[in-house]
N, C-alpha and C positions, 0 to 999 in steps of 0.2 A: 729147920729148913726154911730158906728164904722164899719170898713170893715167886721169884722167877724160876723156881724149881718145881712148879706144879706138874710139869710134864712127867717127872719121875713118879709122882703119886698116881698117874694114870696107868702105870705099869710099864716101866722102861724095859723090863726083862720079858714081858709077856709076848708070846707068839712071835719070837724073833727068828724062828726057823721057817724060811719061806720055801717056795717051790724051787727045785733044782739045788737045794742045799745052800742057797745064798744067805749070808748074814744080812738080814734086812732090818734097817732102822728107819724105814720109810717105805713108800711104794709109789709107783707111777711109771711113766714112759720116759726112757732116757733121751736126752737131747743130743749133745755131742761132747767130746773131750776138748777142753780148752777153748771151745767156741760154742755159742748157743745155736741151736738148730735154726735153719732158715725158715722152716714152716711154723705156723702158729702152734703154740704148745697145746697138746691135747689134755683133756681132763683125765682124772684117774678112772681106770676101769674097775670092774668088780674084783674082789680078792679078799684075802685075809686082812684083818686089821692089824697093822704093824705100828710100832712107834714111828714118828713121822720125819726124822731129820736126815738119815742117810742110809745107804745100802751098799754092800760090797758083794759083787757077783763072783761066781766061781773062777772067773778069769782075773780077778783082782781089780777090776774096774770099780771105781767109787762113784756113786750117784748122790748128789747133794740136792735136797728138795728146798726150793726157795718160794716164798710167798710174794715177794715184792718185785713188780716188773721193773726192768732197767730202762730208764729214760735217758741214758747217756752218762749217768753219775756213778756207775760201777758197783751198784748194790749187789748184783748177782755174783760178781767177782769177789766181793768182800765176804759173802757167805761161804764161797768155796775156800777162801783163805783161812777161815776159822777151822774148817775141817782139815785142811792141809797141816795146820799148826799142830793139832792134837793127834791126828791119825798118823802123821809122818809118812804119808803116801807120796807118790810122785805126782807133781803138778799135772803132768800130761795124762795121768790116769783118772782125772776127775771129770765128771759129767755134771752139768746143771740140769735140773728138771723142775717143772713147775708144780707147786702144791695147790691144786685147784680149790676155789672157794666152796664148791658143792661138797667136796670131800671134807673140808673143814667143818661144814655144817653137819655132815653125817657123823663126824667124830665128836660132835659136841663142842666145837671151838678149840680144838687142840692147838691149832696154829695161831688163831687170832687172839688167844689168851696171852700169847707172848707179845707184849707191846700194845695190847688193846686195839683201838681203831687204827693205829699206825702199823699194825702187823702186816697188812696187805697194801700199805702205801709204798710208793716208789722212792723211799728215802729212809733216813734214820737208821741205816744199816750198822752203824758203829755203836748204837746204844747198848748198854750193859745187858739188858734182858735178852736181846737177840744173840749177842755174842756168847753169853753163858749157855743158852739153849744149844747152839750148834757145837760149842766146844765140849760141853758135857757129854753129848751124844758121841762125839768122835773119841773122847777119852775112854768111854765105856767100850766102844768097838775095839780100840787098841788093846785094852787090858784083856778083853776076851780072846783076842788073837794070841796074845802072849801066854795066856793060861792054856790054850789049846796046844800051843807049841811045847810048853813045859811038860804037859802030860805025855805028848808023843816022844819027847827026847829024854824024859826021866830026869829033868832038872828043875830047879826052883825058878818060878816065873820072875822073881826079882832080879835074876841075873840075865834076863833076856832084854835086848834092846830092839827098838823098832826104828828103822830109818829108810827113807826112799822106797817104801813098800816091801822091805825085806826084814825078816826077824833073824836075829843073830845071838849066839851064846859064846861065852869065852872058851868053851870046849871045842870050838871050831864049827859047830853045827849052824847052818843057816838055810833059810828057805823063803820064797816069796809068800806074801799074805795068802795068795790063792790056794796054797796047799792046806790051809787051816780054816778056811771059811766055813765049811760044813760043821766041823767040830766046834768052832768058836760059837756058832749059832746056838749050841746046846749048853753053853757055859752059863752058870749062875754065879755072879760075884757076891761076896759077902756084903759089899756096899759099893755104890757107884763112885768112881773116882771124881775128884774135883778137877776142874781145869788147872793147867799149870799157871803159876804166878808169872807176871810180866817179865821178871828177871830171867826166866828160863825159856822165853820165846826164841825160836830160831828162824821163823818165817815172818810172822806178823811184825810189822815195823822195820824188818830187816830187808824184805823184798818188796818191790813195787810192781807186781804183775800187771800187764796190760789188760784192759777189759776183754773178757773172753768172747764177747760178741763181735769184736772188730773184724775178724776175717769174713764173717757173713755179710757185714755191712759194706766193706770196701770192695768185695767181689760182686755185690749186687744181688746176692742170693737171699738176703733177709726179706721176709714177707711182712710188710706193714699192713695195717688194717685195710687200707685202700687197695692192697694187692690181693686180697682174699678172693678166691674163685671156686666156691663149692659148685658141684654139678647142677646145672639148670638155673643158675643165678640170674636174676634180673636186677635192673637198676632203678633207683628212685631219686629224682631231683626234688629237693625240699625247699619250701618257702614258708616262713613263719610271718606272723603279723609284723609289718614293717615298723610299727610302733609297739614296743613291748607292752603286753597286757591288752592289746587290741583283740578284736574278734572278727572271724570270717563271717561275712554277710551272705555272699553267694558266689558261685562260679558256674561257668558254662562248659561242661565237658563236651557237649556236641561240637563245639568250635574246634576241638583238637582230636576228636575221636578217631578220625581217619588219617591222622598224620603218621608217618612211617614209624613202626615199632611200638606205638603206644598201646598199652594194655589196659591201664586203669588210672583213675584218679582216686586218691585216698584222702579223706578229710580227717584231720586230727582235732578232736575237741579238748579243751582244757581239762586237766585231771586234778583231782585232789591227791594229797600225799598217800592216802591209803590207811588201812586200819593200823594204829600204832602197835597193837599187840600181836599182829600177824607175824612179823619178823622184825628183829632188832637190827637196824642198819648201822653201818660204821659212822655215818653222818646223817643228820636229820633228813627225812624223806621230803620235807617241804622244799628243800633246795633242788630237788630233782623233778618237780612237777613240770609237765609240759604245757605250753601255751597253745593258742589256736594256730593251726598250720594246715598246709595242703601239700601233697606230693603227687607228682606224675610218675607212673611206673611204665618203663619201656624196656625193650630188649637191650639197648645200649644207653650209656649215660648221656651222650650228646643228643640222642633222640629225646630222652626224658627232659633234658635241660631246654632244648629248643621248644618242645611242646609246652613246658611250664612257662616260658617267656611269652608264648602266644596265648596262654589260657586267660580268658577274661575273668578277673577276680575283683570282688568288691570287699573292702575291709572297713570296719568301724574302728577308728583309732583309739577310742576310749579316753580315759583321763590323761594319759601320757601325752596326747597331742597338744596339751596346753603349753608345753615347753617349746616356744617358738624358736628360741635361739640358745646357743651355748651360754651366752652372756646372762640370760635369765637364770639359768641353773647355777652359774658361778655366783651371781649376786645373792641367790637364795642361800647358798652355802655360807657365804660371808656374813649375811645378815644374821644367821643362826649363831655366829660366834661373837656377835657384838653385844650380847647380853648374857645373863647367867645361863649355864648349861642345865640340861634336864637331869643329867646323871653326874654325881661327884665321883670321880675315879680315884682321887687321893686328896686328903685334906690334913695338913700338918701345920701347927702354929696358928698365927693370926696374920694373914696376908693383908687384909684391909688396914690393920693398925700400922703395919710397916709402910704401906703406901702413904698413909696419912702423915707419916713422919717427914715426908718430903725428901729432898736430896735428888740424886740422879735416877730418873725413871726412864726406861727404854720400852717402847711399844712397837710392834710390827705385826703385819698380817701376811699370811702365806697361803698358797693354793697349789694343789696338784690335780691334774685333770683325769678324766676317764682314759684308761689305756687298755688296749687289747693285747692278747698273748701272741697273736699273729704267728702261731706255730706253722712250720713248713708244710706239714701234712694237714689239709683241711679236715674238719670234723667228718667222721664217717663211722659206720658200724654196719655189720651184716647180720641179719636175723632170719631164722627159719622158725615159723610158728606152725604147729599142728594142734589138733584138738587136745592132745594130752602131753605136749612137750614143747620146749623152746630151746633152740641152740643159737648161741650168739658168738660172733667173732668180733672182738673189740680191742682197739688200741687204748685201753683204759690206763689211767694213772693210779686208780685204786680198784683193783679187780673185784674185791669183795663187794664194794658199793655197786658196781655194775651188775653183779649177780643179784644183789638184794633188790635193786630197782626193777630188774627183769621179773623176779618173783612177784613183786608188788603190782607191776603193770599188767602182767598176764593173768594174775589170779591163780596161777599154777602152784602146786606144792614145790618146795625147794628141791625135792628129789626128782622133779620132772624138768629141771633146768640145767643146762650144760653151758659153760662159758669157756671159750678159748681166748687166751691172752695172746695178742700179736705184738710185734714190734711197734714202737710208738714214735711217730715223727714229730717230736716236740710236744711238751706238756706244759711246764711252768706253772701248774696249778689248774689249767683250764679243764683237764679231763678227770678231775677228782670227784666232783659231785654226782656224776652219773646221769646228768640230765640229757647228755647227748645219746647215751645208750637207751635211756627211757623213751626218747623221741623216736629212735629207730625201731624200737619194739612196738611203739604205738602205730607206726606206719605199717610194719610187717603184719600186725594183727588184721589190717584191712586187706591183706593179700596173702592169705595163709596157704601153706602147702608148698611154697616155693621160697628158696633163699632170696632175700631182698637186700641189696646193698644200698643203704641210704647215704647220700653224699650231700654235704653242705657245700655249695660253691664257695670259692674264696670270698666273694662278696657276702654270702650268707653267713659264713663263719665269722667274719669281722662284725657284721651288723647284728648278729645274734650271739654276742659273746657273754661271758660272765666277767665283767671288767674290773680292773683296779678302780676302786670308786673315786669319784671326784671328792676331794676333801679340802676343807678350809680350816685355818687356824688363826687365832688371835693370841699373841703372846705379849706378856708384860712382866717386867722385872724391875726391882729397885736394887741399886748397887750400894753396898755398904762402904765404910771408910777404906776398906782394903781393896775395893774395886770388884769384889766378887758379889754375886747376887745374895741379898738377904731375904728377898721375897720373890716368888715366882707364881704367876697366874697364867694358866694355859687353858684355852677353850677351843675345842675342835668340833667339827661337824662332818657329816657324810650321809649318804643315802642309806636305806635299809641294807643291812648286811655288811656295813663297813667294819673294819677290824680295829681293835684297840691295842694290838700288840705293840709294845714299846712306848706307849704313851705315858703311863704313870709309873711303870715298873722298871725304867731304865735309870742309870746312875745320876743323870742330871737332876731330876726333881728330888732324888733321894738324898743329895748332899746339900740341898737348899733348906735352911731351917724353917722357913715358912713357905709352904707350897699348896696351891689349890689347882687341881686338874679336873676339868669338866668336859663333858661331851654331850652332843645333841644329835639326834637322828632327824634328818630332813625326810619325813615319812612319805611325802608325795613324789619323791624322785622315783621314776618308773623303771629305770635301767637296772638290770641285774648286776649285783656285785659278786665277786668270787675271789679266791686266793690267786694272787699273781706274785711270783717269786719274792718272798719276804713280805707277805701281806701285812698291811698296816705299817710295819717297820719301814718299808720303802718310801712312805710319805713322811712318817714322823721323824725319821732321822734328818730328812731335808728341813723340816720345820725347826727342830731344836738345835741342830748344828749350825744352820744359818743364823739363828737367833744368838747363839753363843758367839759367833763371829761379830755380830753387832754389839754385843756386850763388851767384847774385847776392844772393839773400836772406841766405844764410849769410855772405856777405862784406859785408853791410850796404851794398850798392851799388845805384844806379839800374840797372834791368835793361838799358836801351839803352846807357847809358854803359859798363856792364860788357861788353857785346858789342863795343863800339868798342875797348875795351882788349884784348879777346881777339883780335879779328880784325885789329887793327893788326899782329899778328905774321904774318899771312898775306900773301903777296906779290901777291895780286890786289886792287888798290885799290878795285875795285867794291864790295866788302863794306862798307867803312867809308863810302864815298861814299853808299851807299844809307841806312845808318843815320843819318847826319847829315841827309840830305834828309828822312827820315821825322820826325825830331825837329822840323824846321822846319815841315813841311807839315801835320802832324797836330795841332799845338798841344801837343805833348808838354810836360808840366810845368806847363801853365796849369791853374788851379783848375777843378774840376768839382763839380757838386752832390753831396751825400751820396747814396751808392748808385750812383755812376757812377765809372768808371775807364778808363784806357787800358792796353792790353797790346801788346807787340811781339814779333815773331819773324821769323826769316829762314832761308833755305835755298838750295840750288843744285840744279837738275835738270840732270844730264848732264855735270858737270865731270870725273868719273872721276879725281879726285885731282890735276887739273891746274889751275893758275891760268889765268885768261882763257879758260875753256871753259865750256860750258853756259850756263844762264841763272840768275843770282843774283837772288833776289827777297825783299823784306821787306814785312811788313804790320804796320800798327798798327790795332788794333780798339778802338773806343770803345763800351763796353757799359754797360748798366744792369741791376741785379738788384734786384727788389723785396724787401722784407723777408720776403715769403712764398716767395721763391726763383724767381720768374719772370724769365727773361732776355730782354732786348731789346737788339739791336745797333743803334746809331744810325748808325755810320759806320765804313767801312774805308778806310784809306789804303794804297796799294800803290806801291812804287817798285821798279825792276828794272834789271838790266843784262844784255841779250842781246847786247852789243856795239853793234849797230846794228839798226834796224828797216827793213823794206821798205814796208809799208803801215800807216800810223799808225792809221787807223780800224779796220782789221782786228785789229791788235794790241790796241787798247783794248777791243774787245768780247770778245776771247778772255780777257783778263785779268779783266774784270768777271765773265764767266761762270765762270771758274775759281775766283774768290774766293767766289762763291755756292756752287759745288760743294763747296769746302773747308769753308765754314760749315755746310752741311747735313750733311756727314760728321761734323763735331764735335758738332753739336747733336742730331741726330735718328737717324742711320742705324745699324741693327743688325738682324742676322738671329739668331733664336733656334732652338735645336735641342731636339726632344723625341723620344725613342726613335729617334734617328738621322735624324729628318725635320726639314726646315725648316718652321717654324711659319707664318711670314708668307707671304701669297700675293698680296695686292693692295694698292693704295694706301691703303685704309682701315686696313690693319694695318702698313704700312711708311711712317711719316710723312716727308714732304718739306716743305721750306720753301715757304711761300706768298708770292705777290707782295706782300701787305700786310706781310710780315715782312722784306722785302728792305731792307737799309740803304742809305744813301748810299754810293757807291763812288767814290773819287777816285784816278785813275791818274796817276802823276807820271813823266814821261819824262826828267826832268833827271838821273836816276841813270845813264843810258847813258854808257859810257866811250868810245864811238867805236872800240872795239877792232874789228879786222877780222874780224867774224863776224856772222852773222844767225841766232841760235840760237832754240831752241824757245820757244813761248809758251803752248801749251795746258796743259801739265802744271805749270809752276812755281808758279802761284798757289794750287794745291790744298793744298800742304803747310803754309805758315806761318800761315794764318788760324786754324786750330784751336788751336795753342798760344798764339797771341796772345790769343784769346778766353779761354783758360784762365787766362792771366796776369791779365787784367782782372778776371775773376770772383774769383780768389783774393785780389786786393787789396781787393775789396768785402766778401767774405764771410768771409775768413780760412780758406776751405776750398779746398784744391787738388785739382782734378779730374785724376786720373792715368789715367783710362780714358774712352773714348768709348762711347756718346754722353752728353753732359752732362745730357740730360733725365732720365737715370736717377738723378742725384745729388740729394740734399737740399741745396739751395743757400740755404735760409732763413737769415736772420741778424738780429741786432739785436732778438731777441725775437719775430720773425715766425714763424708756423707753417710747416710743410712745405708745398711747393706741391702 
């Protein structure tokens, strides 16, 4: 039995007869059919311990239990699709219900052992372990229903078919599932059936159901975290040290005590992660610790916010205040890559000997800035703390982590904590670590007995983010007689917590015979880093693909043809297939008007140094630059290889959104620092791409290799769009943009003035 079948060893058959005669393969409170409930999902109540994945009630309605919150990527819909495939019920009979983390803890990790830390993460829904768990449970339910019908009809179960919620036999007998639910619950099978092979699927990959939460969202019924209203709730406006790592020195509550609605001021003191053996979190608790902060609690939010703005507060900036300007931090990052790195990520061959041999050597430096997630819904969380309980309403991206940090911050037993997952108004990685939940819990501890909704203002959300880290790179390569690199040296740097995803384990360094990849942490950077859609990858693809373009220029080669020659050496055929497809579909090489050009780039998210792993994706950007330097993107072509896809429509919109995300990172996004503080605070200061500036986006599915995997889609498009645009701009202007965002560069050309 394989590792992802541990659930069966827990007793797949045990206690399957629930109250009311329902065939229960899970438990909890139903949400809705075909759409997710508007209200926050409730935690599990008390009851018999059933196996966790699905339930069929006496009316034939099917409840599917999901652990991963949907942040717009369709993960809840995908879980329901697995059940629909094996159970052969009607799509409209399916309900989605949340499998709460406290129940997972009570059952010894029965949910989180499927996929490990990713089990409660809002993604990865097509990975084999989750798919197998859902489909095995559904297949077992189907076969029990057939066995019950066979007993009632006096026929062999092998002659019974299940389709659209109805059991039928060649004798003419048929009945809906509901008639056999009670009897099926008592059936013991000789062995659990395996899921159907892909060749027998009738729903998966054939249908593209819309996300089941859409009706609740478009009608405005969906309750996001900031919409939660438990009885008696009060509001807290939050302010943290304006320099991350700074300390609160003093405040004067008397100055605001008599302002309308004001109830209290709560001081939050920095915390330690907590006892490591108290509870095992999904992600390290060190990432969730809270810094020095103060909150004003009032009857209404605007009262709290107004009073907070009027509250006299003195801060000690701490060591982070030494970073007087953005340029100081950028120079520190670049200085760190101009010498040997502290960590060798990959070392193959003899790079120095190759460089000593002379010939054509290309060097370049690149930089990506701090960027915020700027999710539409500001950070918020509602918490009720009593002496022996904690109840939390959170728009979390990783519900289990939010549960764990609540346990850790309160000191309560896990059995005393209840967490309600709400809709999430944008995540992109910001709501994963649980630091927002932990801060809200810390505030609510100072005002117990009443639900407290803690809200970060837009400015507070931006200035207290967990950012895509500022990262620098120095790249150097020697070209062999064939024009391809014979040696590659890469040195990268970033602040504490920067990600190395895609640095040494992507195809580029793997096909160079002599490669040295090094990294250095600039340890006195004080700004917090965190995952932002395609962490690490979203910078590294810009670095290495921009550099490959420069190598192609040095070799006097077409940049896509150069990549084809380069990646023909890699054993994963998907790379070259994508490049050839992009040449065909984008019109590569066909003439364009003066001032326009096409650029291309590609990368892989999740390959980890292995062929036929992760998702390989390429993009061609058709851009125009006016002589004054104004950039307009006309079209983006995207081709990809995730092996296979489950839901074509869902994949397409994820790729389109990711392409726009990557375009905005390249064109617009940057946080600046002054005296250790983040300068930008709202959308008027932090530019984002507008709908009118969104180009045509063409998604091409023909690059799929049909390899046996259904890999990730959300992150891969973010990386290649930026370097593809940089390539097109360089062809037009003769100016190569080696740092983001491009709006900071003078891209005027041909006698035009600066934009």
